[in-house]
PAKOLFI-345393 format. One record per residue: x, y, z of N, C-alpha, C, O in turn; residue in one letter. Coordinates in steps of 0.1 Angstrom, whole numbers, plus 5000, padded with zeros to 4 digits. Layout:
N
XYZXYZXYZXYZA
...
% end
This chain:
346
379175798414380175768425380775918428380476008420M
381375938440381876068447382976058456382875978466A
383876118456384976118467384176168480383076218480S
385076148491384476198506385776278511386876228511V
385576378516386476468525386176488535385076538537A
386876458547386576468560387476558565388576518566I
387176688571388176778575387876848589386876918591Q
388976808598388976838612387376828621387076898631T
386776738616385576698621385576668637386376598642I
384476728644384576698657383076688662382276768657R
382876608671381776538673381676548692382476488699K
380576648698380476638712378876628713377976648705A
378976578728377776568733377776618746378176568756Y
377176768747377476828756378676878758379276948750G
379376838772380876908772381876768771383076778774N
381276648766382176568763382376518748381476458741L
383376548744383976548729384276418727384976358735E
383776348714384076218712384876188701385776088702V
384776268691385576268679386376408680385676498683I
387776428677388776528680389276578669390576568668H
388676618661389476708646389876608638390976598635G
389176528635389376388624389276438612388176478608V
390576438603390676458588391076358582392076288585S
390276328571390976208559390276238548389076288547T
390976188538390176208525389976058518390875978518D
388776018513388575868507388075918494387075988491I
389175868485388875878469387875818462387475708467D
387375858449386475838444386575678440387675638435D
385375588443385575438440386575368448387075268443G
387075418462387775328470386875278479385775318482E
387575188483386975088497387875128509389075088510F
387175208517387875248531387075218544385975268548V
387975108550387775058564387775168574388575248573V
387075178583387275238596387475158607386375108611L
388375118613388474998625389275068636390175148635V
388775018645389275038659388374978670387274958667G
388674958683388274888694386674958696386275058690P
385974898703384474978708384775088716385475108726S
383775198707383875318714384975408709385175508716G
385775378700386775468693386075558683386775628676C
384775568682384275658675384275648661384075758655G
384375548653384375488639382575488637382175548627K
381875448643380575448638379975588639379375638630S
380175658650379875808648380275878642379675978640T
381375858635381875918622381275868609381175958600L
380775738608380075708598378975778597378675848587L
378075778609376975828612376575958607375575998602R
377876048610378176188605377876208591376976278586M
378976118582378976108569377376088563376876138554I
376776008570375475948564374476078567373476088560A
374476188577373976288584372876238593371876308595G
372976088601372476068611372876128624372376098635L
373876208623374376268638374976408633375876428624E
374576498640374776648636376376658641376876598650E
376876738632378476788632378676908642378177018642I
379476878649380076988660380577068654380177178654S
381877018644382877118639383477068629383576938629G
384077138620384677098606383677068596382577098598G
384177008585383176988573383276858565384376818562T
382276798562382076678552381876708541380976788540I
382576668530382076698516381876548509382576458512S
380876538500380676428491380676478479379676528475I
381776458470382276508456382376658460383176688470G
381776758455382176898452381376958461381577078461D
380376908470379076968480379676908493379976788496R
379677048502379477028517378376978523377377058522V
378176878529376876808531376676848547375676798552V
377276918555377076908570375676958573375176928584N
374877028563373577068567372277018555371077028556D
372976948547372076848539371176708544371576588544V
370276748546369276608548369776478543369876468531P
370076358553370476238548369776178536370476108529P
368676198532367976138519368476238509368076218497K
369176348511369576418497371076418497371776478488Q
371676328506373176308501373676208492374876188490R
372376128487372976048476373775918482374675868476N
373475878494374275768499373375668504372175698506I
373875558506372975468512373675358519374675298514A
373075328533373675278543372975128545371775098544M
373875058549373674888552373974878568375174878571V
372974858577373074858589373474688597373074588592F
374074708607374074558616373074478614373274368609Q
371874518620370674448622369674458607368474428605N
370574488599369474458584368474558583368374618572Y
367774588593366574698593365874678583365774768575A
365274548580364174498570362874518577362774518589L
361974538566360474538572359774418572359574358561Y
359274358582358974208582357874168573357574058568P
357274288573355674278565355874248550355174178543H
357074318547357374318533358174208527359174148533M
357674168512358674068507359874128504360074248505T
360774038500362074078496361874208484362274318486V
361374158474361274278465360474408469360674508463A
359674398481359074528485360174588492360374708489Q
360974538501361974578511362874638500363274748503N
363274598489364374638483363874778472364674868468M
362574768469362174868462361475008470360975108466G
361774968482360575068491361175238491360375338490F
362375238492362975368492362675428478362475558477S
362575358465362375408453360675438451360275518443L
359875348459358675378458358375528465357575608460K
358975538476358775678486359475778476358975888476L
360175758468360675888458359875898447360275988440G
358675818443357875818433358175788420357775838409G
359175688422359575608409358575508403357975428411V
358375518390357375428386357475278387358575228387E
356475208387356275058393357274968382357974868386K
357275018370357874938359359474938362360174838363T
359875098365361075118367361775048382362874998383E
360975058390361474978403361674848403362574788409I
360674768392360474638391361974598382362474488384K
362374678375363474668366364974668376365974598374R
364874768385366074808392365974678405367074648411K
364674628410365074538417365374408413365874328420V
364974398401365474268393366874258391367474158394E
367574378386368774408382369574368397370374278398E
369274448407369874408420369974268425370974198428A
368774218425368774058426369573978419370173888424A
369773998408370573918399371873938403372373838407A
372574058403373874068411374073988421374973908422I
372973998432373273948448372673768446372673698456L
372273728434371573588434370373578442370073478449T
369573688441368373658449367073668442365973708447L
367173608430366373618421364973508427363773528425E
365573408433364373318436363973348450363173268455N
364273448456363673488469362773628469362373668480L
362473678457362073798460360673808466360373898472L
359873698462358473668471358473648484357473648491D
359873628490359773538502359773668512360173778507R
359473658527359573738539360873718542361573618540Y
361073848551362573828559362673708572363673668578P
361473678573361473558587361973438578362773358582A
361373448565361873308556363273298551363473218542Q
364173388555365473408551366673378559366573428570L
367673328556368673308567369573448566369473548558S
370373438580371273568581371773608570371373728567G
372573528562373273598551372373638538372673728531G
371073578536370173608526369773748530369873838521Q
369373788543368773878549369873998546369474098540R
370873988549372274118547372274118531372474228526Q
372074008522372174038507370974128504371174208495R
369774118511368474198509368874338510368674438502V
369474338523369874488528370874548518370874668514A
371774478513372774518502371774568488371874678482M
370874468485369874528474369474628474369574708465G
368774658486368074798491368974918489368575028485R
370174898492371074998488371675038474371975148469A
371574888467372274908451371274958445371675038436I
369774938447368774998439368575148438367875208429V
369175208447369075358447370375418441370475548442R
371375338435372575388427373375498432373875588425N
373575478448374075608455375575618450376275538444P
375875748455377275798452378375748461379575758459E
377675678473378775628484377875538491376775558496V
378575418491377975318501378575328514379775358515F
377575288528378175308539377675188549376475178551L
378475098554378374978560378674988574379874988577F
377774988582377974948595377874848603376774818607D
379374778606379474638611378474548604377574498611E
378474518592377174428587377274288589376274228586P
378374238593378974108593378674058608378573938610L
378674128617378774118633377774018637378073948646S
376674008632375573918637375573788627374473738628N
376373738620376573628611377973508619378973538626L
377573418617378473338623379773328615380073398605D
380673228621382373288613382473258600382973338593A
381873128595381873078582381173168572381773208562K
379973198577379173318570379673448565379473518555L
380473478576381273618578382273598565382373688556R
383273468567384073488555383473458542384173488533V
382373418540381873428529381473558523381773588512H
380573628531379873758528380773868527380373968523M
382273838532383473928531383773928517383974028511R
383973818511384073808498383073828488383373828476A
381873848493380673888486380874038483380774098472E
381074108495381174258494382174308488382174418482I
383274238488384274258481384274258466384674358459K
383774158462383374128448382174228442381974258430E
381574258452380474368446380974488446380474568438L
382074538453382774688453383174668438382874748430H
383974548435385074548423384074578411384574648402Q
382674538411381774548401381274638398380974678387R
380874708412380174848410381274958410381175048401L
381974968417383175048418382675178424383075288421K
381775158435381075278440381675308455381675218463T
382275408457382875478468382375408481381175428484T
383175338489382675258500383275288512384475278513T
382675328523382975328536382675218547381575238552V
383175148552382975028560383475048574384675088575Y
382675018585382975038599382974878605382074798602V
384174848613384074728617385374718631386474778631T
384874638640385974608648386974518647388074508654H
386474428636387074308632388574338622388474368611D
389774328629390774378620391174288608391974318599Q
390474158610390874058599389974098587390374078575V
388674158590387674178581388374328574388174348562E
388974408581389674518577390574488565390474528554A
391774398571392974348564392474298550393074338540M
391374198551390974128535390274208528390374178516T
389474318533388674408524389074528519388474578510M
390174598526390274738524391074768511391674688505A
390974878508391974948498392774998509393974968509D
392275088518393175188530392275148542391175108541R
392875158551392575128564392675278571393575358569I
391575298580391875418589391775368602390775308605V
392775368610392775298622392475438634393075538636V
391475398641390975498650391075448667390775338671M
391375528673391175498692390975628699391875718698R
389975638706389375758714389475878707390375958709D
388475868698388175978688389276038678389076138672G
390175988677391476038670391875938660391675818663V
392475968647393175878636394275858642394775958648I
394775738642396075678648396975658638398075688640E
396575608623397275568611396175528600395175458601Q
396575588590395775568577396875508567397875568565V
396675378561397475308549396575198543395475168546G
397375148534396975008527397074898540397674928551T
396574788537396674688552397974638550398374598561P
398974618540400174598542401274708549402274678555L
400774808547401274958552401574938565402674928570E
400274938570399874898587400774778591401674778600L
400374698584401274558590402474568589403074518598Y
403274628581404774608578405374718586406374688592D
404574858587405174968592404275038600404075158598R
403774978612402875038621403375168627404475158632P
402775268629403475418635403575398647404475448652R
402775328653403175318670402575158674402075068667N
402775148687402675028692400874988692400374868692S
400275088693398875058694398474978681397874878681F
398875058671398575018656399174888654398474808647V
400374848658400974728657400374628664400374518659A
399774638675398974548683397674508678397174388681G
396974618671395674608667395674518653394674458651F
396674518644396474498633397474368633398574368638I
396874258627397474118626396774038638396374078649G
396673908632396273788640396773678638396673618627S
397273638648397373668663397873798665398473848655P
397973888678398373988677399673998680400173898685A
400474108677401874118682402474108693401874178702M
403474048697404074028710404874148712405374208703N
404774188724405474308730406574268743406174228754F
408074288739409074248749409774378753410374448745L
409674398765409974528771411874458771412274348771P
412674588769414074538770414974678767414374778766G
416174658766416974768762418074738750418574618749T
418274848742419174838729420474888735420674998741V
421574798732422974858735423774838723423674738717A
424674958717425274918705424574828693425374768685S
423474828692422374778681422274658682422274588672G
421974608693421574498699420474478710420874498722R
418974448707418174418718418374298726418374188721F
418574328739417974238748416774238757416474338765T
415974138757414774138765414774048774415874008778G
413473988781412973898788413673778788413373718778P
414473718797415173588796416473578790417273478791G
416673688784417973698777417773708761418773718754G
416573698757416173668744416673798737416473908743I
417273788725417873898719417573908701416973828694A
418174018697417574058684418474168678418974258685A
418674168666419374268660418474428663417274428665D
419174508662418574678663419274768655419274888659A
419874728646420674838640420174958637419374968628A
420375038642419975178639418975238650418375348648G
418775178661418075168671418975278681420075258684I
418375388687419175418698419275358711418475288717R
420375378715420375278729419475308737418775408734D
419275248750418275278759416875178760416775068753G
415975198767415275118769413975138758413475238755E
413575008754412475008743411674898743411974798749V
410474898735409374798733409974748722410474818713L
410074618721410174508709408874458705408174408714C
408674458693407374398688407674288679408674298671G
407074188681407574048671406273978668405573918676V
405973998657404873898652404873758654405973708651R
403773678659404173538662404373468651404873358654P
404273488641405073388628406773418630407573328627T
407073538634408373548635408873498650410073518653R
408273438656408673408669409073248669408173168669L
410273218668410873078663410972968675411472998686L
410572838672411072738682412272708676412472708663V
413472698687414772698681415472618687415372648699A
416272518686417172468696418372588698418872658689E
418672568713419572678714419072838718419772928722G
417872838715417072978719416973008735417572948744G
416173108733416173128750415173048754414273028746T
415172998766414272888771412772958777412573048786T
411972908771410572948776409772828779409972728772A
408772838789407972708792406572718785405772808785E
406272608778404872598772403572618783403572568794V
402772678780401472698786400372638782399572568789K
400272668766398872648760399472588747400372648741V
398772478742399072428727397672448718396672378721I
397572518709396272518699396672468687397372548680E
396472358681396572308669395472318662394472258665P
395472408651394472388641394472328629393672358621T
395572218627395572168615396672188605397372088602G
396772318599397772338590398672438600399672488595E
398372478612399272568622398972518635398072448639E
399972558642399972518657400372638665401472678665T
399572708672399672798680400072788693399372728700Q
401172848699401872798712401872918720402573018716V
401172928732401373038743402272988752401972888758I
403573048753404573008761404973148772404573258771A
405673098783405973198794407373218793408173118794R
407873338791409373368789409673478803409073588803L
410273448809410573518823409173548826408373468822G
408773658832407373708834406373738824405273768827T
406873718811405973758799405473628794406073528794D
404273648788403773528780403873558765403273658761D
404573468756404373498744403473408734403173288737L
403073458722402273388713403173348701403773438694T
403473178698404073178687402973108677401873058681L
403273118664402673068655403572978642404173028633L
403472868644404472788635403272688626402272628629S
403972698614403272608603403672438603403472348594N
404272428613404872278621403672228629402872298636Q
403672088626402872018639403871998653404571898655R
403772108661404772058672404171978683403172008689L
404971848685404771748696404871798711405771748718A
404071908717404371998729403271958737402171908733L
403671968752402771958762402672088769403572168767R
401672128779401672228788403172178799403372068803P
403872278800405172258810406272208803407372198809G
405972178790407372158780408472278782408172388785D
409572258780410572378779410872368765411072258759R
410972488758411372508744412572628743412672718752I
413272608732414072738728413172828720412472788710G
413472968725412573048715413473158709414173218718V
413673198697414573318691413473398684412273358682A
413873508679413673608671414073628658415073688655I
412973578650413573588633414373678630414073788636A
415473688622416373798616415373908610414373878603Q
415774018615415274128609413674138606412974178596D
413274088618411674078619411274198631410074238629S
411974238641411774318651411274448648411974518641A
409974488655409574648654410174698667410474608676H
410474838668410874888683410175018683410175088673Y
409575048694408875138699409375218711410275168718F
408975328714409475428724408375358736407175358735D
408975318745407975258757407275358765406375328773P
407675488764406675588769405575658760404575688765A
405875688747405275748738404275638728403075658724S
405075518727404675428719404675438704403975378696G
405575558702405775578688407075478683407975428691L
406875468669407975338664409275448664409275568664R
410375358666411375448667412375388654413375438651L
% end
């Protein structure tokens, strides 16, 4: 195992720079998730760690070794790709042991390592099958097994669950997290799915347009987002944003909706409220129901407040229809305030 140090990394394709001086440290044994919208640079950064993309500036270190000019196969990393990258003409066992075979490892040792990895991933009964005979989840476990047998210092995952259905993604999330807890191998995981990031990471690196917006634990990012982008990206359903003004410690927004704003300077602000902290309340500000989405345990309501649409998430079974008028209120001490120009937290 080893730490990973990323120092002022830049990546340019000709005159187009896509990674702008990114720096972050990943501790030995830590599970770090790089998250952000498509095109933010997260996969490019992962590929630079792997050695699959040249570095235009800065340094990447794995352990005590700067690896800028070290070939991928000598970095002692293992990468799991989105499309599994299995050889269709090889059995599961052959796929898992292929990199060891290329490295000249003896057959008996390859067999031992493959069987050990298969036991960890419950693949023992599938070793003689071919990829076409496997489900998507089984193929992903084979790809993970191929990485495990190498006993790398760092695991790299590039959106490994994006090709799976929703139920299987949830299952595989738990499997990957459990695997990390067992092996304690430093892991860097890329996804655009913030729910994956929240449920799996020790720390999350939120990226946008080739820069890091914030680094922290899942709850740090959820509770104290440093700007409106992070606030809107982390959390599902997404945070509501209400334009308005603060005067004498009180926020007033669309339709007259109000909230405490103690310690916030007077003037125009952007008020952020999580859907679970918007309440259906008698005497609240009137809003018109547009969409009702019951899921059983919860009810999601999209309502129009003035000219703004809000999302409310309630654990009650609300008997509402589109067109109904409801009272809406912001729960006490739950509002986040941001500068409307810079987006920075106030």
